LUMVO-968540 format. One record per residue (C-alpha): y, z, x; residue number from 1. Coordinates in steps of 0.02 Angstrom, whole numbers, plus 50000, padded with zeros to 5 digits. Layout:
<recs>
- v w u n
- Y Z X NUM
...
</recs>
This chain:
<recs>
- v w u n
- 62165 55328 62522 1
- 62353 55328 62525 2
- 62417 55206 62655 3
- 62488 55344 62778 4
- 62451 55391 62955 5
- 62332 55537 62962 6
- 62304 55660 62821 7
- 62416 55662 62671 8
- 62541 55798 62651 9
- 62668 55834 62525 10
- 62693 55859 62347 11
- 62771 55824 62171 12
- 62954 55781 62204 13
- 63079 55782 62059 14
- 63251 55739 62130 15
- 63316 55687 61959 16
- 63330 55876 61923 17
- 63451 55896 62065 18
- 63625 55845 62126 19
- 63620 55703 62248 20
- 63682 55822 62394 21
- 63517 55910 62376 22
- 63418 55751 62412 23
- 63482 55748 62594 24
- 63433 55927 62624 25
- 63258 55884 62537 26
- 63223 55738 62667 27
- 63275 55852 62809 28
- 63166 55996 62755 29
- 63022 55869 62733 30
- 63034 55802 62903 31
- 63039 55988 62966 32
- 62878 56022 62870 33
- 62791 55862 62922 34
- 62777 55793 62746 35
- 62724 55618 62741 36
- 62695 55585 62553 37
- 62792 55630 62402 38
- 62741 55605 62217 39
- 62888 55541 62126 40
- 62930 55479 61948 41
- 62795 55581 61859 42
- 62911 55632 61719 43
- 63055 55510 61730 44
- 63032 55398 61579 45
- 63203 55445 61510 46
- 63294 55406 61666 47
- 63214 55227 61691 48
- 63205 55184 61508 49
- 63342 55276 61420 50
- 63327 55180 61257 51
- 63244 55031 61171 52
- 63264 54882 61291 53
- 63367 54974 61419 54
- 63300 54982 61599 55
- 63403 55081 61739 56
- 63314 55077 61901 57
- 63461 55129 62015 58
- 63417 55315 62032 59
- 63236 55275 62070 60
- 63294 55131 62195 61
- 63396 55264 62284 62
- 63256 55391 62288 63
- 63131 55261 62357 64
- 63257 55202 62488 65
- 63300 55387 62542 66
- 63117 55423 62566 67
- 63081 55262 62666 68
- 63236 55298 62778 69
- 63159 55470 62802 70
- 62991 55418 62851 71
- 62909 55487 62697 72
- 62793 55371 62587 73
- 62789 55373 62405 74
- 62650 55405 62281 75
- 62733 55317 62137 76
- 62695 55381 61968 77
- 62723 55274 61808 78
- 62806 55418 61713 79
- 62699 55378 61553 80
- 62631 55551 61529 81
- 62792 55610 61434 82
- 62884 55495 61316 83
- 63064 55537 61290 84
- 63135 55596 61123 85
- 63214 55420 61083 86
- 63041 55343 61095 87
- 62954 55471 60992 88
- 63099 55466 60860 89
- 63090 55277 60852 90
- 62898 55279 60844 91
- 62850 55432 60743 92
- 62676 55370 60728 93
- 62652 55398 60913 94
- 62664 55584 60895 95
- 62500 55666 60899 96
- 62417 55741 60746 97
- 62322 55910 60754 98
- 62149 55928 60688 99
- 62226 56025 60534 100
- 62322 55865 60488 101
- 62504 55912 60535 102
- 62601 55804 60657 103
- 62664 55889 60825 104
- 62843 55852 60873 105
- 62920 55814 61032 106
- 62997 55947 61151 107
- 62862 55970 61275 108
- 62753 55847 61372 109
- 62599 55737 61331 110
- 62666 55720 61159 111
- 62589 55552 61113 112
- 62443 55477 61016 113
- 62319 55381 61137 114
- 62273 55269 61001 115
- 62454 55219 60943 116
- 62482 55028 60975 117
- 62667 55059 61009 118
- 62626 55189 61143 119
- 62486 55077 61218 120
- 62615 54934 61224 121
- 62750 55032 61300 122
- 62645 55113 61442 123
- 62588 54943 61503 124
- 62763 54880 61498 125
- 62828 55027 61606 126
- 62680 55008 61729 127
- 62712 54817 61744 128
- 62898 54838 61776 129
- 62875 54971 61902 130
- 62748 54875 61998 131
- 62846 54712 61991 132
- 63001 54805 62064 133
- 62915 54913 62197 134
- 62759 54827 62251 135
- 62840 54777 62416 136
- 62951 54931 62443 137
- 62921 55002 62622 138
- 62902 55187 62551 139
- 62755 55137 62432 140
- 62593 55218 62483 141
- 62500 55225 62318 142
- 62509 55221 62127 143
- 62495 55378 62016 144
- 62453 55325 61838 145
- 62503 55445 61699 146
- 62472 55628 61729 147
- 62326 55745 61690 148
- 62253 55650 61540 149
- 62195 55763 61404 150
- 62281 55724 61238 151
- 62177 55706 61086 152
- 62248 55651 60919 153
- 62171 55656 60738 154
- 62280 55530 60648 155
- 62240 55385 60542 156
- 62269 55268 60696 157
- 62137 55372 60786 158
- 62022 55357 60636 159
- 62035 55170 60653 160
- 61995 55165 60834 161
- 61861 55301 60817 162
- 61773 55178 60684 163
- 61775 55033 60803 164
- 61705 55138 60935 165
- 61562 55199 60823 166
- 61522 55017 60769 167
- 61501 54966 60950 168
- 61397 55115 60984 169
- 61287 55116 60833 170
- 61299 54941 60757 171
- 61295 54988 60574 172
- 61307 55148 60456 173
- 61123 55169 60456 174
- 61126 55188 60644 175
- 61279 55317 60632 176
- 61190 55420 60490 177
- 61034 55439 60596 178
- 61131 55484 60750 179
- 61237 55616 60660 180
- 61085 55683 60550 181
- 61199 55657 60398 182
- 61055 55694 60276 183
- 61098 55885 60318 184
- 61217 55952 60198 185
- 61224 55784 60098 186
- 61348 55703 60229 187
- 61282 55527 60220 188
- 61418 55392 60238 189
- 61405 55232 60135 190
- 61567 55155 60184 191
- 61655 55149 60358 192
- 61822 55197 60280 193
- 61733 55373 60242 194
- 61721 55402 60431 195
- 61868 55506 60503 196
- 61904 55609 60653 197
- 61830 55785 60640 198
- 61979 55866 60557 199
- 61979 56040 60494 200
- 61871 56061 60351 201
- 61799 56192 60229 202
- 61653 56239 60336 203
- 61582 56210 60512 204
- 61586 56016 60555 205
- 61439 55904 60595 206
- 61394 55940 60781 207
- 61355 55753 60808 208
- 61525 55709 60735 209
- 61614 55824 60856 210
- 61523 55773 61005 211
- 61554 55583 60972 212
- 61735 55616 60950 213
- 61746 55701 61121 214
- 61652 55544 61196 215
- 61774 55431 61102 216
- 61928 55527 61163 217
- 61867 55522 61344 218
- 61836 55338 61334 219
- 62009 55305 61245 220
- 62110 55396 61381 221
- 62010 55306 61516 222
- 62059 55140 61434 223
- 62245 55197 61430 224
- 62227 55228 61618 225
- 62144 55062 61644 226
- 62275 54969 61548 227
- 62414 55033 61666 228
- 62307 55013 61821 229
- 62281 54828 61779 230
- 62467 54803 61748 231
- 62499 54871 61919 232
- 62369 54774 62011 233
- 62438 54607 61949 234
- 62596 54642 62059 235
- 62531 54764 62183 236
- 62343 54722 62224 237
- 62346 54803 62396 238
- 62394 54986 62357 239
- 62274 55119 62292 240
- 62288 55171 62117 241
- 62232 55337 62045 242
- 62273 55478 61921 243
- 62253 55664 61945 244
- 62089 55736 61869 245
- 62095 55922 61828 246
- 61949 56013 61916 247
- 62019 56187 61884 248
- 61912 56319 61794 249
- 61821 56257 61642 250
- 61916 56095 61600 251
- 61803 55980 61509 252
- 61923 55868 61416 253
- 61851 55703 61495 254
- 61687 55651 61556 255
- 61746 55640 61741 256
- 61586 55554 61800 257
- 61624 55416 61684 258
- 61800 55423 61753 259
- 61732 55428 61927 260
- 61637 55262 61908 261
- 61804 55182 61872 262
- 61898 55273 62007 263
- 61773 55230 62139 264
- 61813 55052 62126 265
- 61909 54935 62246 266
- 62086 55010 62283 267
- 62054 55162 62176 268
- 62028 55340 62224 269
- 61969 55507 62166 270
- 62124 55624 62157 271
- 62128 55799 62087 272
- 62227 55949 62041 273
- 62162 56119 62067 274
- 62240 56286 62030 275
- 62149 56448 62076 276
- 62120 56581 61933 277
- 62182 56743 61989 278
- 62063 56887 61960 279
- 61913 56773 61916 280
- 61774 56869 61859 281
- 61643 56749 61937 282
- 61720 56730 62111 283
- 61889 56701 62178 284
- 61866 56630 62359 285
- 61732 56513 62312 286
- 61844 56419 62183 287
- 61914 56301 62324 288
- 61734 56260 62371 289
- 61677 56230 62196 290
- 61826 56114 62146 291
- 61788 56014 62305 292
- 61605 56003 62269 293
- 61648 55930 62101 294
- 61779 55818 62184 295
- 61653 55758 62319 296
- 61522 55730 62188 297
- 61641 55619 62080 298
- 61676 55522 62245 299
- 61484 55500 62277 300
- 61512 55590 62444 301
- 61657 55490 62507 302
- 61830 55564 62546 303
- 61949 55614 62399 304
- 62123 55680 62380 305
- 62186 55851 62330 306
- 62345 55788 62230 307
- 62398 55958 62170 308
- 62378 56139 62207 309
- 62499 56293 62199 310
- 62594 56349 62352 311
- 62603 56528 62286 312
- 62597 56598 62118 313
- 62582 56494 61956 314
- 62686 56577 61821 315
- 62589 56487 61671 316
- 62434 56583 61729 317
- 62514 56728 61641 318
- 62553 56831 61793 319
- 62631 56818 61967 320
- 62481 56846 62079 321
- 62565 56788 62241 322
- 62458 56725 62385 323
- 62436 56834 62525 324
- 62509 56790 62704 325
- 62402 56658 62768 326
- 62309 56624 62604 327
- 62401 56464 62564 328
- 62347 56394 62733 329
- 62166 56449 62727 330
- 62148 56376 62551 331
- 62231 56211 62595 332
- 62120 56189 62749 333
- 61969 56235 62635 334
- 61998 56080 62532 335
- 62012 55972 62689 336
- 61856 56052 62757 337
- 61764 55996 62597 338
- 61815 55816 62604 339
- 61996 55805 62550 340
- 62103 55672 62645 341
- 62251 55787 62639 342
- 62329 55939 62548 343
- 62469 55913 62418 344
- 62564 56022 62298 345
- 62653 56035 62133 346
- 62786 56041 62186 347
- 62906 56011 62329 348
- 63066 56107 62267 349
- 63060 56245 62132 350
- 63149 56188 61968 351
- 63301 56281 61917 352
- 63256 56255 61732 353
- 63124 56207 61613 354
- 62954 56281 61579 355
- 62897 56286 61753 356
- 63058 56353 61829 357
- 62956 56500 61908 358
- 62802 56396 61964 359
- 62778 56406 62149 360
- 62841 56264 62262 361
- 62842 56225 62442 362
- 63026 56256 62442 363
- 63048 56411 62335 364
- 63215 56463 62253 365
- 63232 56572 62413 366
- 63235 56419 62523 367
- 63171 56382 62703 368
- 63165 56565 62757 369
- 63024 56608 62639 370
- 62850 56636 62686 371
- 62795 56503 62576 372
- 62898 56369 62662 373
- 62862 56428 62833 374
- 62676 56417 62798 375
- 62703 56243 62729 376
- 62777 56196 62901 377
- 62634 56272 62988 378
- 62512 56180 62879 379
- 62602 56016 62909 380
- 62580 56040 63095 381
- 62389 56082 63077 382
- 62363 55926 62969 383
- 62451 55824 63093 384
- 62335 55895 63221 385
- 62186 55852 63118 386
- 62236 55662 63093 387
- 62070 55604 63182 388
- 61965 55698 63042 389
- 62016 55565 62918 390
- 61878 55462 62847 391
- 61747 55588 62900 392
- 61621 55654 62768 393
- 61525 55808 62719 394
- 61342 55823 62712 395
- 61291 55938 62574 396
- 61122 56033 62573 397
- 61107 56036 62390 398
- 61177 55989 62220 399
- 61211 56076 62059 400
- 61200 55963 61906 401
- 61348 55952 61780 402
- 61334 55847 61623 403
- 61502 55852 61529 404
- 61409 55789 61364 405
- 61304 55950 61381 406
- 61466 56059 61396 407
- 61535 55977 61246 408
- 61372 56005 61149 409
- 61386 56187 61180 410
- 61555 56184 61106 411
- 61492 56111 60934 412
- 61446 56233 60795 413
- 61290 56326 60772 414
- 61239 56386 60951 415
- 61103 56513 60967 416
- 61207 56613 61090 417
- 61388 56611 61135 418
- 61349 56671 61308 419
- 61251 56514 61366 420
- 61397 56413 61405 421
- 61362 56295 61550 422
- 61524 56314 61658 423
- 61516 56494 61701 424
- 61330 56484 61745 425
- 61357 56331 61858 426
- 61495 56417 61944 427
- 61386 56573 61970 428
- 61253 56482 62050 429
- 61379 56390 62164 430
- 61462 56557 62210 431
- 61291 56622 62267 432
- 61258 56472 62370 433
- 61431 56484 62440 434
- 61407 56666 62492 435
- 61246 56602 62585 436
- 61334 56473 62676 437
- 61258 56330 62581 438
- 61367 56175 62555 439
- 61331 56086 62389 440
- 61398 55947 62283 441
- 61425 55944 62092 442
- 61328 55786 62034 443
- 61282 55709 61872 444
- 61088 55713 61823 445
- 61077 55520 61810 446
- 61131 55478 61983 447
- 61021 55447 62129 448
- 60986 55624 62187 449
- 60875 55577 62341 450
- 61006 55631 62468 451
- 60994 55812 62419 452
- 60851 55922 62484 453
- 60869 56049 62329 454
- 60950 56016 62159 455
- 60989 56145 62031 456
- 61005 56119 61837 457
- 61058 56290 61782 458
- 61115 56225 61611 459
- 61076 56055 61561 460
- 61061 56072 61372 461
- 61042 55876 61328 462
- 60927 55752 61403 463
- 60839 55605 61331 464
- 60701 55594 61453 465
- 60645 55660 61625 466
- 60640 55494 61718 467
- 60773 55519 61845 468
- 60726 55704 61879 469
- 60542 55660 61889 470
- 60582 55524 62016 471
- 60680 55642 62125 472
- 60539 55776 62124 473
- 60401 55656 62159 474
- 60505 55583 62303 475
- 60505 55750 62382 476
- 60644 55853 62314 477
- 60653 56027 62249 478
- 60716 56048 62072 479
- 60765 56218 61999 480
- 60799 56215 61809 481
- 60875 56355 61707 482
- 60832 56409 61533 483
- 60871 56316 61370 484
- 60881 56149 61466 485
- 60811 55985 61409 486
- 60808 56050 61229 487
- 60909 55910 61132 488
- 60934 55718 61153 489
- 61099 55635 61164 490
- 61129 55644 60981 491
- 61103 55832 60983 492
- 60936 55818 60899 493
- 60816 55955 60942 494
- 60666 55885 61039 495
- 60497 55911 60961 496
- 60401 56028 61081 497
- 60519 56130 61185 498
- 60585 56118 61320 499
- 60593 55943 61254 500
- 60625 55808 61379 501
- 60571 55927 61525 502
- 60409 55994 61455 503
- 60299 55868 61546 504
- 60390 55878 61702 505
- 60397 56072 61709 506
- 60215 56096 61645 507
- 60285 56226 61526 508
- 60289 56246 61338 509
- 60424 56361 61262 510
- 60357 56443 61115 511
- 60515 56540 61063 512
- 60691 56572 61111 513
- 60751 56757 61135 514
- 60937 56769 61145 515
- 60994 56933 61220 516
- 61147 57041 61181 517
- 61278 57047 61320 518
- 61238 57225 61363 519
- 61046 57191 61358 520
- 60929 57146 61505 521
- 60742 57109 61533 522
- 60637 57168 61679 523
- 60518 57047 61774 524
- 60370 57106 61882 525
- 60440 57050 62045 526
- 60577 57183 62024 527
- 60716 57068 61961 528
- 60805 57073 61797 529
- 60867 56935 61677 530
- 61024 56936 61561 531
- 61085 56840 61411 532
- 60928 56748 61373 533
- 60739 56752 61375 534
- 60597 56642 61312 535
- 60420 56660 61263 536
- 60327 56521 61365 537
- 60161 56474 61412 538
- 60096 56365 61567 539
- 60034 56189 61535 540
- 59992 56154 61712 541
- 60129 56263 61804 542
- 60099 56411 61918 543
- 60162 56577 61846 544
- 60271 56667 61979 545
- 60341 56815 61881 546
- 60316 56888 61713 547
- 60415 56999 61589 548
- 60361 57186 61594 549
- 60426 57201 61418 550
- 60471 57101 61266 551
- 60456 56949 61265 552
- 60313 56984 61380 553
- 60217 56837 61460 554
- 60274 56723 61600 555
- 60457 56711 61651 556
- 60465 56603 61815 557
- 60357 56449 61839 558
- 60327 56336 61993 559
- 60245 56164 61999 560
- 60205 56035 62134 561
- 60224 55858 62083 562
- 60207 55715 62194 563
- 60295 55764 62362 564
- 60407 55884 62282 565
- 60411 56042 62172 566
- 60497 56101 62021 567
- 60548 56278 61959 568
- 60583 56343 61789 569
- 60668 56501 61753 570
- 60655 56564 61566 571
- 60801 56691 61594 572
- 60963 56693 61685 573
- 60930 56810 61844 574
- 61062 56946 61853 575
- 61048 56929 62045 576
- 61014 56752 62110 577
- 60978 56805 62285 578
- 60798 56853 62261 579
- 60762 56687 62192 580
- 60861 56588 62322 581
- 60762 56680 62450 582
- 60609 56580 62394 583
- 60690 56412 62439 584
- 60708 56322 62599 585
- 60900 56330 62612 586
- 60960 56385 62785 587
- 61143 56370 62830 588
- 61195 56308 62995 589
- 61247 56486 63050 590
- 61132 56603 62950 591
- 61199 56758 63029 592
- 61386 56748 62984 593
- 61451 56885 62870 594
- 61481 56852 62689 595
- 61651 56775 62663 596
- 61653 56684 62833 597
- 61629 56496 62781 598
- 61588 56350 62889 599
- 61592 56173 62833 600
- 61561 56017 62941 601
- 61641 55848 62926 602
- 61566 55697 63031 603
- 61614 55519 63068 604
- 61477 55388 63080 605
- 61495 55378 63269 606
- 61446 55558 63288 607
- 61617 55643 63304 608
- 61602 55809 63216 609
- 61722 55941 63154 610
- 61666 56118 63117 611
- 61794 56196 62997 612
- 61779 56393 63001 613
- 61873 56493 62881 614
- 61877 56681 62885 615
- 61909 56747 62699 616
- 61877 56922 62752 617
- 61987 57067 62829 618
- 61869 57071 62980 619
- 61851 56973 63139 620
- 61704 56857 63154 621
- 61614 56760 63291 622
- 61572 56574 63260 623
- 61426 56529 63371 624
- 61496 56353 63431 625
- 61582 56265 63570 626
- 61716 56138 63568 627
- 61902 56121 63556 628
- 61995 56203 63416 629
- 62118 56070 63346 630
- 62231 56190 63266 631
- 62281 56275 63426 632
- 62226 56142 63548 633
- 62123 56277 63645 634
- 61938 56283 63696 635
- 61824 56369 63573 636
- 61678 56475 63643 637
- 61553 56586 63544 638
- 61638 56745 63605 639
- 61816 56696 63536 640
- 61856 56799 63383 641
- 61902 56715 63223 642
- 62034 56831 63160 643
- 62046 56892 62977 644
- 62121 56769 62845 645
- 62129 56631 62974 646
- 62039 56468 63018 647
- 61985 56356 63164 648
- 61929 56171 63165 649
- 61810 56145 63311 650
- 61786 55962 63369 651
- 61610 55933 63433 652
- 61504 55781 63459 653
- 61331 55771 63378 654
</recs>
């Protein structure tokens, strides 16, 4: 975690956009708000390196010194996410190429090809020079490599690296042709030079080709991160290194579980960006808990850090949608409740110009008198009061399985139904559990799942075998599997005998898939209905719990005991998840709380425990607990009301 006292609080700080007289005001306001970390130098390449061989650190020296003098630590970024025009002009081959074959020009950000040697060398040089200069600076708390890695490129340089990656994966062209099933449509490769990125073509591209390029892109971006991190570690081995992973909405640009393996290493940490989606058709309030569940899953249950959120409206969302009074406080505390070691923002002071000039900031254009800044001051005080929470962890009751490769597979051509996308279904199950007060992680299907009493796999399209899931069930776990799961292997080849890799574990044979129209539903004899999908299936050892009352007829819900555990299979997506969840042993700590009143517990190994209570409703609530509310430094009793849109953090000992 950042080397700061207590929980981290602050945001992206871009003083290079302002006159120097504003800097002094910024430090004074940071002290007023209780800011202890500022992320600096994210987009300052042009200031530090204004031309070939030119290095000017004076401005950054002044910024770092000013922060140190003001008692604010620096999350020092490498500024490599946005090359300046001089660099792109001097190295045009570093500009990214779109799938259609045209080159994208500079004028925005992230305008680089991850596979261009000139860019790869430049970012390592930048990281090395920064680390050598600032390793011992008193302001330095941690290192922030790049920014929101997502850029793909389809150029010839990418093609060369892609071929190397494929050789390492498959060995030879015969292995590649088998994996991609190139006998279909006479796509067989006879020379490695014929293998290109999946550029725009006359028809739908090969699914295996598209999937492997997604894998390759994620790995290439991770290598970029690692190259900078290694350069930093040579000079600054004692400070944490991270980058900001995007856990907002449906972002699946990288396989973050692969990245998580890297970021869970020594002196690394999981840090994330999360921006709420206004008017979310699945659920608005549970978004904080969902993003936190994924972050906690990536960190294997250990603390993580919220690097960016929005203090108010985000103009790039296509509308204002300002946060109501108290909402910023409640959401920020929600991340901490779910394991974050602080609450940080993009950004500290609102920009006067540029694309994000109307993006919210801790200090808006209206200054310190605004609701936004005053709530930032309040949050700073709360986080100071919660310093002892640092290092405690959350104990989830369940996990929902996410496989980024299955998400990518759904995006490849030739799907049976456009309505079976994994992310919306995962979020729908999470929202249903959230409303019941059940805390869950987002986990990977290949990891050790034994610490979770119940595991949900609502949409797990690709699976080579059932070994890990079988081990979990036989060891006493309860596994719930959604339809159209386990049907393909990791090459996107359909398994013989559906549901493929899961057939023996489930004790079910799927005879036929029945995709439904969006306005169509199917009725079950237990009084529930299914939407979007159905299957004709027969038991091969599983108990039939519910059947269809109409086409496709036959069994709809199966249950089977294996070893010390049990497994469920749903052949449709239930319209209402609650009747099914009622069948499971998933009781929250406080089962009688109204929907929308959330409680999460963080605990230290020595038994110190903190009950976070967040009232997302417009009604008072009662939390049946005793202890001391750290936010107000007052005693908490079961009769004390938790007012609407407010929070409490009750210190207890368990």
